[in-house]
C-alpha positions, 0 to 999 in steps of 0.5 A: 373114557365113554368109549372104553366103556363103551368097547369093554361091554362089547369085549366083556360079551364076546369073553364070555361067550367064548372064554368061560365055558359052557360045561357045568359039571356037578360041584356042591359036594367039592364045595360041601367039603372041608375046606382044604389050604391052597397049595402055596410056595414061599418065593421069598422070605414072606412071600407066599404064592399060589400057582393056579392051572393055564385054564379058562373060567368054568365049572372044572376049574372051580373057579381057581385060574389066577395067581394069588397070594399074601405078604407076612410082616412083623404085625400083619397079612396082606393078601393079594386077589382071591381067587375065582370063588368063595371056596378059593378065598376060602382054601387061601384063609385056610392056608393062610391060618396055617403058616401064621396066626398075625391078623389079615390087615389088608385084601389088595385086588389088582383089577376086577375081574372075577378071577381075581375078587370072586374068593374076597367073601371070606376075608370080611370082617372087622379089621380088614381093609380092602383096597384097590385102583380109584377105578375099581369101586366103579368097575365092580359096580358097572360089570361085576353083576353081569359077571356074576350072572353069567358065572351063575350059568356056566360054573354052577349056583354052587360056586356062584350064589356066595359071592358077593362084590366088594369094593374097595375103601382104601383107593390107590389114586391113578399114577401114584404110589401108597405105601403100606406097613405090614411092620418092618414090612412095606409094600408100594402099591401102583395105580396104572392107566388104562392096560390090562384093564382100566383099574391095575394095581401092582405091589411091590415087596420093598423087603424081597424085592418081589412084584405081584403084578396081576394082569399087567404080566402074562406068562404060558396064558396069552396076555388078554386086553381089556384095558388098551393095547397101546397103553399097555405097550406105553407104559412097559418101559416104566413098568419094567422099572421097578426094581424087583428080582421076582415077580409073581405074573396073574398068570403062569409060572410064578418067582420068574427074573424080572424084568425077563417076565416081560420080554415074551408079551412084548414081543406078542403085542408088538406082532399083533399091534403091528399085523392090526395096523398093516390090516387096518391099513390094507382096509381089512375088516375086524372079521379078518383081523380076528381071525389073521392078527398075531396069527405067527404067535400061536405056537408060544401061548396057551388058550391063544385061540381063545383069547387071541381073536378077542385081542385083535378084535379089542385092538382093531377097534381101537388102532382104527382110531389113531 
């Protein structure tokens, strides 16, 4: 775990330097405007999701880069991720209020990355319970301040100054399921071992068989490794067994058939790890790995040039210890 945290910090620095975008655009005027509800689709009865653009976390995106949504039960609402800025969370809340007057009972974060949790402050209110993986409080505490510091520079103060790091108080134990009842609407939450991060959580709506996969599933957007590529590949068969019909990935097209949505991601990781093992076996250094591993997959993914070098670097650091 210590090695994973050290590697995570190093990878975080790389990601923040190459993937978050250096250009700062005027945003204060946009933030000051009346909050406009986010565009949503009803993927299944009572299940709503916002499909964000496939892009990087910078001022131009305004923090709107991750898919987020909510589920409505007979008694209450569960929000699933809140976006990359407080304004995104506020827009999601405005959209919820247009659809239902039922109270928000839970805010569930799928992991600690800023594009999924920086909107949390919009939902702080009496009776709202924040939910996450058992490792999420530690991950937010260790990495959150650096996220805020760096993104304030790259996105601008207007988007970041209102961000609060809000850890969950209801924790899902590693490898276990937790059931949340929204009123004749059961959500099954599962906490996974290190994959995309070390605090990944999935949410399965049993009523409609819809899976909120967080960043355990990427479509269009190349997957990003911040946990363990070996762990990700190892857990995929178990992930595929979730009896879902549709999936809402963390990035890319929403409402895709399950488990077919895993196919492209599995192929990418399989090729990347095969290339890395070959390079390690030949004595290639990590720089060569970052430049060459996985390149045959380049035409299949957006943002490949931004994140594949990082993935190759992370995978090299992990696989050389095999």
